[in-house]
C-alpha positions in Angstrom: 79.0 253.0 -5.8 75.4 253.8 -5.3 73.3 256.2 -7.3 71.7 259.2 -5.6 68.3 257.7 -6.2 69.3 254.4 -4.4 70.9 256.3 -1.6 67.8 258.3 -0.9 65.6 255.1 -1.2 67.8 253.3 1.4 67.9 256.3 3.7 64.1 256.6 3.7 63.7 252.8 4.3 66.0 253.1 7.3 64.2 256.2 8.6 60.8 254.5 8.3 61.8 251.6 10.5 63.7 253.7 13.0 60.8 256.2 13.5 58.5 253.2 14.0 60.8 251.7 16.6 61.1 255.1 18.4 57.3 255.2 18.7 57.1 251.6 19.8 60.0 251.5 22.2 59.7 255.0 23.8 56.0 255.8 23.5 56.8 258.9 21.4 54.2 260.5 19.2 54.9 260.4 15.5 55.9 264.1 15.6 58.3 263.5 18.5 59.8 260.4 16.8 60.3 262.2 13.5 62.0 265.2 15.3 64.1 262.9 17.4 65.4 261.0 14.4 65.9 263.8 12.0 67.7 266.0 14.6 70.0 263.2 15.8 73.7 262.8 15.1 73.0 259.3 13.9 70.8 260.6 11.1 73.5 263.2 10.3 76.0 260.4 9.9 73.7 258.1 7.9 72.9 261.1 5.6 76.5 261.3 4.6 77.1 258.7 1.9 80.8 258.8 2.7 80.2 257.0 6.0 78.6 254.0 4.3 76.1 253.7 7.2 73.2 253.8 4.8 74.0 250.3 3.6 73.8 248.8 7.1 70.5 247.4 8.4 68.0 249.6 10.2 68.6 247.6 13.4 72.3 248.3 13.2 71.7 252.0 12.8 69.0 252.0 15.5 71.6 250.7 18.0 73.7 253.8 17.3 70.7 256.0 17.9 69.7 254.3 21.1 73.3 254.8 22.4 73.2 258.4 21.3 69.9 258.9 23.2 71.3 257.3 26.3 74.6 259.3 26.3 73.6 262.5 24.6 76.1 262.2 21.7 76.8 260.0 18.7 79.4 257.4 19.3 80.6 255.9 16.1 
């Protein structure tokens, strides 16, 4: 079981990578990338410790986000 502090550390680490990839891969501004990430269903799932997604790699989670952006909904 992870502590609240560890959970938030891992969530922020994932977020940093994914926001950077959104900028790189989609040409988004930092503001657009941050809004895209924090308003996504993928972020909502990762933010729930019960899903366990926060212990997966940023790349694994980015694949979920890319699929969500293509289809318009989270597919877990």
